[in-house]
C-alpha positions as CSV (number, residue, x, y, z in Angstrom):
1,M,-32.2,-2.0,-9.0
2,A,-31.5,1.4,-7.4
3,S,-28.0,2.8,-7.0
4,S,-26.6,2.3,-3.6
5,L,-24.1,3.8,-1.3
6,G,-22.9,1.4,1.4
7,G,-25.8,-0.9,0.7
8,M,-28.4,1.8,1.2
9,A,-30.7,2.8,-1.6
10,R,-30.4,6.4,-2.7
11,V,-33.8,8.1,-2.9
12,C,-35.2,11.5,-3.5
13,A,-35.7,13.3,-0.1
14,S,-39.0,14.8,-1.3
15,C,-40.9,12.1,-3.1
16,G,-39.0,8.9,-2.2
17,K,-38.3,7.9,-5.7
18,A,-35.4,5.4,-5.9
19,E,-32.4,6.5,-8.0
20,P,-32.4,4.3,-11.1
21,E,-29.3,2.2,-11.9
22,G,-26.7,4.3,-13.7
23,V,-28.4,7.6,-12.8
24,W,-27.1,9.9,-10.0
25,F,-29.6,12.3,-8.5
26,P,-28.3,15.8,-7.9
27,K,-27.3,16.7,-4.3
28,C,-28.2,19.7,-2.2
29,A,-25.4,22.2,-3.0
30,R,-25.3,23.5,0.6
31,C,-24.9,20.0,1.9
32,V,-22.0,19.4,-0.5
33,E,-20.4,22.8,0.3
34,F,-20.4,22.2,4.1
35,K,-19.5,18.5,3.7
36,L,-22.8,17.4,5.3
37,P,-24.7,14.2,4.6
38,S,-26.0,15.0,1.1
39,T,-29.7,15.2,0.5
40,L,-30.7,14.0,-3.0
41,Y,-33.5,15.2,-5.3
42,C,-34.8,13.6,-8.5
43,S,-35.9,17.0,-9.9
44,P,-35.7,20.7,-9.3
45,V,-39.5,20.6,-8.5
46,C,-38.9,18.1,-5.7
47,Q,-36.0,20.2,-4.3
48,A,-38.2,23.3,-4.3
49,N,-41.0,21.4,-2.6
50,H,-38.7,20.0,0.1
51,W,-36.8,23.2,0.8
52,P,-39.0,24.5,3.7
53,Q,-38.2,21.3,5.6
54,H,-34.6,21.0,4.6
55,K,-34.0,24.7,5.4
56,V,-34.6,23.8,9.1
57,F,-31.8,21.3,8.9
58,H,-29.4,23.9,7.5
59,K,-30.4,26.4,10.2
60,K,-29.6,23.9,12.9
61,Q,-26.3,23.0,11.3
62,K,-25.4,26.7,11.1
63,K,-26.2,27.3,14.7
64,W,-24.3,24.2,15.8
65,A,-21.2,25.3,13.8
66,K,-21.4,28.8,15.4
67,D,-21.6,27.2,18.9
68,V,-18.6,25.0,18.2
69,A,-16.6,27.9,16.8
70,E,-17.4,29.9,20.0
71,G,-16.2,27.0,22.2
72,G,-19.6,25.6,23.1
73,C,-21.0,22.2,22.4
């Protein structure tokens, strides 16, 4: 049985592997730092493989935060 958070299975964002019971996959450090929904990875290889896609997410979040700070939406 995979670990869950709020009833949802926790899976690697790259390969989709379910987090085994009693094991916690590492979270993206930037997601944690900026208190974003954390992206999980089962291994450093999966994190490196997924980074080009995940980087787009962080760029959008950075732009949104800048817009909000400048009084935009």
